[in-house]
C-alpha positions in Angstrom: -8.7 -17.5 11.5 -9.1 -20.8 13.3 -11.1 -22.1 16.3 -13.6 -19.3 15.9 -11.3 -17.1 18.1 -11.2 -13.3 17.3 -7.8 -11.9 16.4 -6.9 -8.6 18.1 -4.0 -6.3 17.2 -2.9 -3.0 18.6 -1.7 -0.3 16.2 -0.4 3.2 16.4 -1.3 5.2 13.3 0.5 8.5 12.6 -1.8 11.4 11.6 -0.2 14.5 10.2 -3.3 16.7 10.0 -7.1 16.6 9.5 -7.9 14.3 12.5 -8.6 11.3 10.2 -7.4 7.8 9.7 -8.3 5.3 6.9 -9.3 1.7 6.8 -9.0 0.3 3.3 -9.5 -2.8 1.2 -6.0 -4.0 0.3 -7.0 -4.1 -3.3 -9.8 -1.5 -3.8 -11.3 -2.4 -7.1 -14.8 -3.1 -8.3 -16.8 -0.9 -5.9 -19.1 0.8 -8.5 -22.3 -0.9 -7.2 -21.7 -0.5 -3.4 -23.5 2.5 -1.8 -21.6 5.2 0.1 -22.6 5.3 3.8 -21.9 7.7 6.7 -22.7 7.7 10.4 -21.0 10.8 11.8 -17.5 9.7 12.8 -17.1 7.1 10.0 -17.8 7.3 6.2 -17.5 4.4 3.8 -17.1 4.7 0.0 -15.3 2.8 -2.7 -13.3 0.4 -0.6 -12.2 3.0 2.0 -13.5 4.0 5.4 -12.6 7.5 6.7 -12.4 7.4 10.5 -12.6 10.7 12.5 -10.2 10.4 15.4 -10.1 12.2 18.8 -7.3 14.7 17.9 -6.1 16.7 14.9 -2.5 15.2 14.5 0.0 12.9 16.1 -0.2 9.2 17.0 -3.6 7.6 17.2 -3.9 4.3 19.1 -6.2 1.7 17.7 -7.3 -1.8 18.9 -8.6 -3.8 16.0 -10.5 -7.1 16.5 -11.3 -9.2 13.5 -13.9 -11.9 14.4 -16.1 -14.5 12.7 -19.2 -13.1 14.5 -20.2 -10.0 16.5 -17.8 -9.6 19.4 -20.2 -7.3 21.3 -19.8 -3.5 21.8 -17.8 -2.2 24.8 -20.5 0.1 26.1 -18.7 0.8 29.4 -15.2 1.4 27.9 -16.1 4.0 25.2 -18.1 7.2 24.9 -19.1 6.9 21.3 -19.9 3.8 19.3 -21.2 3.6 15.7 -21.7 0.7 13.2 -21.5 0.7 9.4 -21.3 -1.9 6.6 -18.1 -2.3 4.5 -17.7 -4.5 1.4 -14.2 -5.9 1.1 -13.4 -7.3 -2.3 -10.0 -8.8 -1.4 -10.7 -10.2 2.0 -7.7 -8.2 3.3 -7.7 -4.8 5.0 -5.1 -2.3 6.1 -5.0 1.0 8.0 -3.1 4.3 7.7 -3.3 7.8 9.0 -3.7 11.0 7.0 -0.4 12.0 5.5 0.8 14.7 3.1 3.4 12.3 1.7 3.6 8.5 1.6 1.1 6.6 3.6 2.4 3.9 6.0 0.1 1.0 5.6 -0.6 -1.3 8.6 -2.0 -4.7 7.5 -4.8 -6.2 9.5 -5.4 -9.9 10.2 -7.2 -11.7 7.2 -11.0 -11.4 7.2 -12.6 -14.7 8.3 -15.0 -15.0 5.4 -12.7 -13.7 2.7 -14.2 -11.3 0.3 -17.6 -10.1 1.2 -19.7 -7.7 3.3 -18.6 -6.9 6.9 -19.8 -4.9 9.8 -17.5 -2.3 11.3 -18.2 -1.1 14.9 -16.1 2.0 15.7 -15.6 2.9 19.3 -14.0 6.2 20.3 -12.9 7.7 23.7 -11.9 11.3 24.2 -13.5 13.1 21.2 -14.3 16.1 23.5 -11.0 16.4 25.3 -8.5 17.3 22.5 -6.1 20.0 23.7 -7.0 19.6 27.4 -4.8 18.4 30.3 -7.1 15.3 30.7 -7.0 14.3 27.1 -7.1 10.5 26.7 -8.0 9.2 23.4 -8.5 5.6 22.3 -10.0 4.0 19.2 -11.3 0.5 18.7 -12.6 -1.2 15.6 -14.4 -4.5 15.5 -14.9 -6.2 12.1 -17.0 -9.3 11.4 -19.0 -10.8 8.5 -22.5 -9.4 8.2 -25.0 -8.6 5.5 -25.3 -5.0 4.3 -27.3 -2.9 6.8 -28.0 0.7 7.5 -25.5 2.6 9.7 -26.4 2.7 13.4 -25.4 4.9 16.3 -24.9 2.5 19.3 -23.8 5.2 21.7 -23.1 8.9 21.3 -22.6 11.1 24.3 -19.9 13.8 23.7 -20.6 17.0 21.9 -18.0 16.2 19.1 -19.9 13.1 17.9 -23.2 14.9 18.0 -21.6 17.6 15.8 -20.4 15.0 13.3 -23.9 13.5 13.2 -25.6 16.7 12.4 -23.2 19.7 12.0 -25.9 22.1 10.8 -28.0 21.7 14.0 -25.3 21.2 16.6 -25.2 23.7 19.4 -22.2 24.3 21.7 -22.5 26.2 25.0 -26.1 27.3 24.1 -25.3 29.1 20.8 -25.3 28.0 17.2 -21.9 27.3 15.6 -20.8 29.4 12.7 -20.4 27.6 9.4 -16.9 26.9 8.3 -15.5 29.2 5.6 -15.1 27.7 2.2 -12.1 28.0 -0.1 -10.9 31.6 -0.7 -13.2 33.5 -3.0 -16.3 31.3 -2.2 -19.1 31.9 0.2 -19.5 29.2 2.9 
C-alpha cells in the first residue's frame, strides 16, 4: 500500500449453508500461542475468523477496506458493528463462504504492515430481516494494524446480534428461546 491510502474491494461470497463466511490468513501456520476470541457475530481462532452473515445461504456482499490506520466506523450506515484482534502470520488474507465442497478463495489486498496483529471491524446490515420482503443485507470489514486488544461491541441494535452475544439470555417477543437440539441421541 502506498501514500497511506486505504484499499477497498467489493466481493460477493457464495454461502451454501450455515450463514457464515470465513476470513483467513493465506498461510495459517504458527498460531499455537494466539488466544481465541469471540464477540457475537465474529470469532477468531488459529488464523481464521468466522463471520456470521445476515442470511443462511446465497451470495453475501462484502466491502473490505485494508488501511494503515483506523478508517473509522460507519455508525450511520450499519446496524451492528463489532471489533476484534486478528494475528496474521503471512501478511496476506483471503475470504470464502461456507461450502460443502471446494472453497472459492478471494484474495484481499496485502496488509500494510505485513505479518503482525491487526484489528478487524465487522459491520453488518440486515441481520433481522432474513426471509422478509424488505431484506437488505450488507457486510463491511475494515482491517488495520493494531496491538492485541479485547473484542468490543461498537453498536448492536437488532435482535439477531443480541442473540449471538448472549444466546442463553436472549429473549424474542417477550419469551425465552428454546435451546437448540443437539445431535441425535444427545440431550441439548
